[in-house]
A tleap script that builds the chain and sets N, CA, C and O, in Angstrom:
source leaprc.protein.ff14SB
mol = sequence {
  NMET LEU SER LEU THR LEU GLU GLU PHE MET
  ILE GLU LEU ASN ASP GLY SER ILE LYS ASN
  VAL GLY PRO ALA ASN LYS SER ALA THR VAL
  LYS LEU PHE GLU VAL GLU ASP ALA GLU ALA
  ARG GLU PHE GLY ASP LYS ARG VAL LYS LEU
  VAL PHE GLU ASP ALA ASP GLY SER GLU VAL
  GLN VAL SER LEU PHE PRO GLU ASP VAL ARG
  LYS ILE ALA ASP ASP ILE GLU THR LEU GLU
  ALA GLU SER PRO ALA PHE CASP
}
set mol.1.N position { 18.531 24.499 -33.265 }
set mol.1.CA position { 19.111 23.527 -32.880 }
set mol.1.C position { 18.711 22.220 -33.094 }
set mol.1.O position { 17.597 21.762 -32.841 }
set mol.2.N position { 19.664 21.632 -33.570 }
set mol.2.CA position { 19.505 20.350 -34.094 }
set mol.2.C position { 19.233 19.065 -33.639 }
set mol.2.O position { 20.146 18.372 -34.088 }
set mol.3.N position { 18.586 18.471 -33.089 }
set mol.3.CA position { 18.230 17.223 -32.158 }
set mol.3.C position { 18.541 15.707 -33.295 }
set mol.3.O position { 18.189 15.781 -34.472 }
set mol.4.N position { 19.128 14.591 -32.819 }
set mol.4.CA position { 19.183 13.773 -33.612 }
set mol.4.C position { 19.549 12.520 -33.105 }
set mol.4.O position { 20.745 12.232 -33.139 }
set mol.5.N position { 18.692 11.663 -32.608 }
set mol.5.CA position { 18.656 10.359 -32.092 }
set mol.5.C position { 18.556 9.106 -33.030 }
set mol.5.O position { 17.831 8.843 -33.989 }
set mol.6.N position { 19.440 8.516 -32.465 }
set mol.6.CA position { 19.860 7.092 -33.577 }
set mol.6.C position { 19.905 6.154 -32.344 }
set mol.6.O position { 20.452 6.212 -31.242 }
set mol.7.N position { 18.787 4.913 -33.236 }
set mol.7.CA position { 18.632 4.149 -32.302 }
set mol.7.C position { 19.490 2.565 -32.726 }
set mol.7.O position { 20.203 2.663 -33.724 }
set mol.8.N position { 19.468 1.562 -32.238 }
set mol.8.CA position { 20.277 0.543 -32.520 }
set mol.8.C position { 21.695 0.852 -33.675 }
set mol.8.O position { 22.021 0.088 -34.583 }
set mol.9.N position { 22.273 1.974 -33.380 }
set mol.9.CA position { 23.205 2.136 -34.242 }
set mol.9.C position { 24.645 1.792 -33.883 }
set mol.9.O position { 25.222 2.094 -32.838 }
set mol.10.N position { 25.167 1.060 -34.991 }
set mol.10.CA position { 26.809 0.503 -34.844 }
set mol.10.C position { 27.147 0.592 -36.264 }
set mol.10.O position { 26.495 0.042 -37.151 }
set mol.11.N position { 28.500 1.518 -36.497 }
set mol.11.CA position { 28.944 1.289 -37.706 }
set mol.11.C position { 30.423 0.683 -37.418 }
set mol.11.O position { 30.779 0.359 -36.285 }
set mol.12.N position { 31.350 0.553 -38.716 }
set mol.12.CA position { 32.550 0.168 -38.346 }
set mol.12.C position { 33.375 0.836 -39.069 }
set mol.12.O position { 33.096 0.663 -40.256 }
set mol.13.N position { 34.434 1.653 -38.896 }
set mol.13.CA position { 35.245 2.480 -39.487 }
set mol.13.C position { 36.701 1.744 -39.807 }
set mol.13.O position { 37.390 1.256 -38.911 }
set mol.14.N position { 37.038 1.735 -41.086 }
set mol.14.CA position { 37.998 0.750 -41.771 }
set mol.14.C position { 38.458 1.596 -42.774 }
set mol.14.O position { 37.796 2.033 -43.715 }
set mol.15.N position { 39.997 1.871 -42.442 }
set mol.15.CA position { 40.746 2.639 -43.575 }
set mol.15.C position { 39.965 3.928 -44.202 }
set mol.15.O position { 39.985 4.357 -45.356 }
set mol.16.N position { 39.355 4.342 -43.190 }
set mol.16.CA position { 38.656 5.727 -43.617 }
set mol.16.C position { 36.897 5.348 -44.419 }
set mol.16.O position { 35.959 6.110 -44.655 }
set mol.17.N position { 37.002 4.386 -44.566 }
set mol.17.CA position { 35.409 3.639 -44.795 }
set mol.17.C position { 34.708 3.582 -43.772 }
set mol.17.O position { 35.229 3.288 -42.696 }
set mol.18.N position { 33.309 3.863 -43.886 }
set mol.18.CA position { 32.498 3.664 -42.961 }
set mol.18.C position { 31.391 2.829 -43.384 }
set mol.18.O position { 30.626 3.210 -44.271 }
set mol.19.N position { 31.213 1.282 -42.574 }
set mol.19.CA position { 30.036 0.372 -43.303 }
set mol.19.C position { 29.090 -0.013 -42.278 }
set mol.19.O position { 29.602 0.178 -41.175 }
set mol.20.N position { 27.975 -0.454 -42.200 }
set mol.20.CA position { 27.317 -0.434 -41.555 }
set mol.20.C position { 27.508 -2.221 -40.672 }
set mol.20.O position { 27.884 -3.204 -41.310 }
set mol.21.N position { 27.266 -2.256 -39.641 }
set mol.21.CA position { 27.606 -3.333 -38.646 }
set mol.21.C position { 26.175 -3.664 -38.125 }
set mol.21.O position { 25.264 -2.875 -37.876 }
set mol.22.N position { 26.193 -4.760 -38.042 }
set mol.22.CA position { 24.835 -5.415 -37.025 }
set mol.22.C position { 23.449 -5.469 -38.166 }
set mol.22.O position { 23.411 -5.197 -39.366 }
set mol.23.N position { 22.552 -5.862 -37.380 }
set mol.23.CA position { 21.037 -5.837 -38.181 }
set mol.23.C position { 20.908 -4.595 -38.797 }
set mol.23.O position { 21.677 -3.654 -38.600 }
set mol.24.N position { 19.651 -4.579 -39.767 }
set mol.24.CA position { 19.033 -3.562 -40.221 }
set mol.24.C position { 17.912 -3.132 -39.460 }
set mol.24.O position { 16.821 -2.953 -40.001 }
set mol.25.N position { 18.093 -2.959 -38.289 }
set mol.25.CA position { 17.097 -2.297 -37.193 }
set mol.25.C position { 17.109 -1.170 -36.793 }
set mol.25.O position { 16.460 -0.872 -35.790 }
set mol.26.N position { 17.765 -0.356 -37.396 }
set mol.26.CA position { 18.478 1.414 -37.195 }
set mol.26.C position { 17.090 2.062 -37.599 }
set mol.26.O position { 16.263 1.736 -38.451 }
set mol.27.N position { 17.139 3.227 -36.566 }
set mol.27.CA position { 15.710 4.102 -36.999 }
set mol.27.C position { 16.827 5.304 -36.530 }
set mol.27.O position { 17.890 5.044 -35.967 }
set mol.28.N position { 16.387 6.592 -36.861 }
set mol.28.CA position { 16.587 7.917 -36.433 }
set mol.28.C position { 15.254 8.963 -36.461 }
set mol.28.O position { 14.304 9.018 -37.243 }
set mol.29.N position { 15.536 9.623 -35.481 }
set mol.29.CA position { 14.625 10.749 -35.352 }
set mol.29.C position { 15.298 12.094 -35.252 }
set mol.29.O position { 16.136 12.226 -34.360 }
set mol.30.N position { 15.008 13.240 -36.153 }
set mol.30.CA position { 15.483 14.344 -36.266 }
set mol.30.C position { 14.632 15.302 -35.967 }
set mol.30.O position { 13.469 15.218 -36.363 }
set mol.31.N position { 15.055 16.347 -35.235 }
set mol.31.CA position { 14.044 17.666 -34.677 }
set mol.31.C position { 14.831 18.673 -34.903 }
set mol.31.O position { 16.041 18.447 -34.893 }
set mol.32.N position { 14.331 20.089 -35.174 }
set mol.32.CA position { 14.719 21.086 -35.477 }
set mol.32.C position { 13.884 22.073 -35.066 }
set mol.32.O position { 12.714 22.226 -35.415 }
set mol.33.N position { 14.692 22.924 -34.108 }
set mol.33.CA position { 13.791 23.734 -33.408 }
set mol.33.C position { 14.031 25.134 -33.610 }
set mol.33.O position { 15.139 25.179 -34.144 }
set mol.34.N position { 13.534 26.456 -33.455 }
set mol.34.CA position { 14.129 27.446 -33.765 }
set mol.34.C position { 14.436 27.860 -35.281 }
set mol.34.O position { 15.410 28.559 -35.559 }
set mol.35.N position { 13.490 27.357 -36.293 }
set mol.35.CA position { 13.740 27.447 -37.438 }
set mol.35.C position { 13.761 28.709 -38.093 }
set mol.35.O position { 12.661 29.248 -37.974 }
set mol.36.N position { 14.605 29.425 -38.763 }
set mol.36.CA position { 14.745 30.766 -38.937 }
set mol.36.C position { 14.468 30.646 -40.716 }
set mol.36.O position { 14.199 31.651 -41.374 }
set mol.37.N position { 14.543 29.746 -41.119 }
set mol.37.CA position { 14.039 29.429 -42.617 }
set mol.37.C position { 13.292 28.408 -43.149 }
set mol.37.O position { 13.529 27.221 -42.923 }
set mol.38.N position { 12.169 28.914 -44.026 }
set mol.38.CA position { 11.325 27.410 -44.413 }
set mol.38.C position { 11.170 27.885 -45.945 }
set mol.38.O position { 11.093 29.008 -46.444 }
set mol.39.N position { 11.159 26.758 -46.424 }
set mol.39.CA position { 10.830 26.966 -48.009 }
set mol.39.C position { 10.194 25.952 -48.764 }
set mol.39.O position { 10.740 24.859 -48.608 }
set mol.40.N position { 9.426 25.947 -49.371 }
set mol.40.CA position { 8.966 24.734 -50.551 }
set mol.40.C position { 9.257 24.621 -51.647 }
set mol.40.O position { 8.723 25.512 -52.307 }
set mol.41.N position { 9.878 23.939 -52.260 }
set mol.41.CA position { 10.564 23.813 -53.775 }
set mol.41.C position { 10.178 22.348 -54.221 }
set mol.41.O position { 9.955 21.419 -53.445 }
set mol.42.N position { 10.131 22.290 -55.740 }
set mol.42.CA position { 10.020 20.777 -56.514 }
set mol.42.C position { 11.009 20.143 -56.479 }
set mol.42.O position { 12.131 20.645 -56.548 }
set mol.43.N position { 10.771 18.921 -56.365 }
set mol.43.CA position { 11.714 17.664 -56.198 }
set mol.43.C position { 11.486 17.033 -57.108 }
set mol.43.O position { 10.317 16.652 -57.043 }
set mol.44.N position { 12.093 16.607 -58.177 }
set mol.44.CA position { 11.519 15.792 -58.951 }
set mol.44.C position { 10.685 16.191 -59.893 }
set mol.44.O position { 10.456 17.345 -60.256 }
set mol.45.N position { 10.124 14.945 -60.377 }
set mol.45.CA position { 8.735 15.380 -61.268 }
set mol.45.C position { 7.453 15.366 -60.556 }
set mol.45.O position { 6.428 15.947 -60.911 }
set mol.46.N position { 7.618 14.649 -59.525 }
set mol.46.CA position { 6.511 14.108 -58.634 }
set mol.46.C position { 6.334 14.700 -57.129 }
set mol.46.O position { 5.269 14.761 -56.514 }
set mol.47.N position { 7.700 15.151 -56.639 }
set mol.47.CA position { 7.496 15.466 -55.082 }
set mol.47.C position { 7.612 16.837 -54.936 }
set mol.47.O position { 7.735 17.547 -55.935 }
set mol.48.N position { 7.591 17.236 -53.973 }
set mol.48.CA position { 7.806 18.302 -53.412 }
set mol.48.C position { 8.817 18.451 -51.930 }
set mol.48.O position { 8.630 17.705 -50.969 }
set mol.49.N position { 9.777 19.418 -51.939 }
set mol.49.CA position { 10.696 19.138 -50.933 }
set mol.49.C position { 10.476 20.300 -50.135 }
set mol.49.O position { 10.470 21.444 -50.589 }
set mol.50.N position { 10.273 19.956 -48.799 }
set mol.50.CA position { 10.413 21.077 -47.323 }
set mol.50.C position { 11.788 21.448 -47.191 }
set mol.50.O position { 12.532 20.503 -46.928 }
set mol.51.N position { 12.187 22.290 -47.275 }
set mol.51.CA position { 13.374 22.617 -46.403 }
set mol.51.C position { 13.482 23.623 -45.194 }
set mol.51.O position { 12.802 24.649 -45.228 }
set mol.52.N position { 14.122 23.424 -44.374 }
set mol.52.CA position { 14.146 24.240 -42.694 }
set mol.52.C position { 15.556 24.259 -42.551 }
set mol.52.O position { 16.343 23.352 -42.822 }
set mol.53.N position { 15.903 25.920 -41.883 }
set mol.53.CA position { 17.152 25.613 -41.590 }
set mol.53.C position { 16.841 26.646 -40.360 }
set mol.53.O position { 16.038 27.578 -40.406 }
set mol.54.N position { 17.855 26.180 -38.986 }
set mol.54.CA position { 17.945 27.378 -38.532 }
set mol.54.C position { 19.216 28.449 -38.241 }
set mol.54.O position { 20.158 28.401 -39.033 }
set mol.55.N position { 19.265 29.346 -37.207 }
set mol.55.CA position { 20.379 30.046 -37.537 }
set mol.55.C position { 21.666 29.813 -37.632 }
set mol.55.O position { 22.504 30.589 -38.090 }
set mol.56.N position { 21.946 28.143 -36.963 }
set mol.56.CA position { 23.409 27.962 -36.904 }
set mol.56.C position { 23.763 27.073 -38.533 }
set mol.56.O position { 24.887 26.686 -38.854 }
set mol.57.N position { 22.819 26.945 -39.163 }
set mol.57.CA position { 22.946 26.296 -40.524 }
set mol.57.C position { 22.648 24.908 -40.770 }
set mol.57.O position { 22.746 24.234 -41.795 }
set mol.58.N position { 22.220 24.598 -39.475 }
set mol.58.CA position { 21.448 23.020 -39.446 }
set mol.58.C position { 20.213 23.352 -40.213 }
set mol.58.O position { 19.453 24.305 -40.042 }
set mol.59.N position { 20.120 21.852 -41.579 }
set mol.59.CA position { 19.011 21.829 -42.096 }
set mol.59.C position { 18.417 20.620 -42.367 }
set mol.59.O position { 19.175 19.697 -42.666 }
set mol.60.N position { 17.050 20.382 -42.325 }
set mol.60.CA position { 16.334 19.564 -42.474 }
set mol.60.C position { 15.900 19.692 -43.941 }
set mol.60.O position { 15.820 20.841 -44.375 }
set mol.61.N position { 15.596 18.627 -44.801 }
set mol.61.CA position { 14.975 18.465 -45.806 }
set mol.61.C position { 13.838 17.134 -45.844 }
set mol.61.O position { 14.130 15.980 -45.531 }
set mol.62.N position { 12.851 17.475 -46.180 }
set mol.62.CA position { 11.651 16.630 -46.390 }
set mol.62.C position { 11.179 16.327 -47.738 }
set mol.62.O position { 10.549 17.259 -48.239 }
set mol.63.N position { 11.305 15.278 -48.474 }
set mol.63.CA position { 10.119 14.855 -49.798 }
set mol.63.C position { 8.873 14.334 -49.845 }
set mol.63.O position { 8.661 13.122 -49.883 }
set mol.64.N position { 8.261 14.941 -49.845 }
set mol.64.CA position { 6.564 14.743 -50.100 }
set mol.64.C position { 5.963 14.371 -51.341 }
set mol.64.O position { 6.433 14.759 -52.410 }
set mol.65.N position { 4.971 13.658 -51.266 }
set mol.65.CA position { 4.346 13.806 -52.677 }
set mol.65.C position { 2.984 14.749 -52.452 }
set mol.65.O position { 2.440 14.965 -51.369 }
set mol.66.N position { 2.588 15.240 -53.727 }
set mol.66.CA position { 1.623 16.422 -53.659 }
set mol.66.C position { 0.429 16.384 -52.525 }
set mol.66.O position { -0.013 17.345 -51.896 }
set mol.67.N position { 0.008 14.918 -52.436 }
set mol.67.CA position { -1.392 14.744 -51.503 }
set mol.67.C position { -0.803 14.888 -49.847 }
set mol.67.O position { -1.502 15.278 -48.912 }
set mol.68.N position { 0.143 14.619 -49.780 }
set mol.68.CA position { 0.736 14.635 -48.223 }
set mol.68.C position { 1.320 16.270 -47.709 }
set mol.68.O position { 1.482 16.654 -46.551 }
set mol.69.N position { 1.564 17.058 -49.022 }
set mol.69.CA position { 1.525 18.725 -48.815 }
set mol.69.C position { 0.154 19.215 -48.473 }
set mol.69.O position { -0.166 19.957 -47.544 }
set mol.70.N position { -0.518 18.725 -49.294 }
set mol.70.CA position { -1.984 18.842 -49.363 }
set mol.70.C position { -2.708 18.649 -47.713 }
set mol.70.O position { -3.411 19.461 -47.111 }
set mol.71.N position { -2.334 17.534 -47.353 }
set mol.71.CA position { -2.991 17.192 -46.064 }
set mol.71.C position { -2.211 17.910 -44.923 }
set mol.71.O position { -2.851 18.016 -43.877 }
set mol.72.N position { -1.073 18.373 -44.926 }
set mol.72.CA position { -0.325 19.381 -44.101 }
set mol.72.C position { -0.976 20.822 -44.164 }
set mol.72.O position { -1.533 21.266 -43.161 }
set mol.73.N position { -0.910 21.567 -45.353 }
set mol.73.CA position { -1.627 22.650 -45.656 }
set mol.73.C position { -3.051 22.362 -44.788 }
set mol.73.O position { -3.193 22.938 -43.709 }
set mol.74.N position { -3.942 21.589 -45.217 }
set mol.74.CA position { -5.274 21.319 -44.363 }
set mol.74.C position { -5.152 21.652 -42.827 }
set mol.74.O position { -5.741 22.471 -42.121 }
set mol.75.N position { -4.082 20.632 -42.544 }
set mol.75.CA position { -3.846 20.841 -41.341 }
set mol.75.C position { -3.627 22.374 -40.847 }
set mol.75.O position { -4.244 22.896 -39.918 }
set mol.76.N position { -2.831 22.869 -41.485 }
set mol.76.CA position { -2.375 24.248 -41.127 }
set mol.76.C position { -3.617 25.044 -41.024 }
set mol.76.O position { -3.853 25.734 -40.032 }
set mol.77.N position { -4.413 24.956 -42.035 }
set mol.77.CA position { -5.639 25.510 -42.360 }
set mol.77.C position { -6.594 25.676 -40.824 }
set mol.77.O position { -6.976 26.717 -40.290 }
set mol.78.N position { -6.818 24.090 -40.332 }
set mol.78.CA position { -7.414 23.936 -39.079 }
set mol.78.C position { -6.826 24.666 -37.914 }
set mol.78.O position { -7.427 25.468 -37.200 }
set mol.79.N position { -5.578 24.293 -37.810 }
set mol.79.CA position { -4.918 25.272 -36.789 }
set mol.79.C position { -5.322 26.694 -36.885 }
set mol.79.O position { -6.127 27.133 -36.063 }
set mol.80.N position { -4.837 27.450 -37.809 }
set mol.80.CA position { -5.233 29.195 -37.834 }
set mol.80.C position { -6.281 28.973 -37.374 }
set mol.80.O position { -6.291 29.358 -36.204 }
set mol.81.N position { -7.652 28.337 -37.812 }
set mol.81.CA position { -9.060 28.558 -37.310 }
set mol.81.C position { -9.048 28.266 -35.794 }
set mol.81.O position { -9.746 29.008 -35.102 }
set mol.82.N position { -8.473 27.459 -35.294 }
set mol.82.CA position { -8.992 26.716 -33.793 }
set mol.82.C position { -7.824 27.270 -32.745 }
set mol.82.O position { -8.023 27.657 -31.593 }
set mol.83.N position { -6.631 27.209 -33.404 }
set mol.83.CA position { -5.496 27.000 -32.166 }
set mol.83.C position { -5.365 28.584 -31.550 }
set mol.83.O position { -5.609 29.576 -32.236 }
set mol.84.N position { -4.983 28.625 -30.287 }
set mol.84.CA position { -4.404 29.915 -30.172 }
set mol.84.C position { -2.692 30.036 -30.365 }
set mol.84.O position { -2.007 31.002 -30.031 }
set mol.85.N position { -2.276 28.925 -30.924 }
set mol.85.CA position { -0.795 29.351 -31.706 }
set mol.85.C position { -0.926 30.573 -32.206 }
set mol.85.O position { -0.292 31.557 -31.823 }
set mol.86.N position { -2.012 30.540 -33.352 }
set mol.86.CA position { -2.023 31.542 -34.280 }
set mol.86.C position { -2.749 32.841 -33.860 }
set mol.86.O position { -3.166 33.690 -34.649 }
set mol.87.N position { -2.848 32.884 -32.477 }
set mol.87.CA position { -3.584 34.065 -32.287 }
set mol.87.C position { -2.479 35.441 -32.262 }
set mol.87.O position { -2.916 36.581 -32.106 }
savepdb mol mol.pdb
quit
């Protein structure tokens, strides 16, 4: 299940074109639950792309620098040692 929240979001649709309307204070939050497939792959010369997909085909891609990927790997290792989620 994909949940998308858009804040302060307004667009103009004119002759089939979409145009940003209003100030540049927009933000978005995306959450993907019940992930069925996850993978990591190269993205360009200096980044790693994490790709997550659910059964409905909704997909979230995240591009990270290697140091951020290592931080996440360390966090997972800590969770494996300490969290009941890994029991």
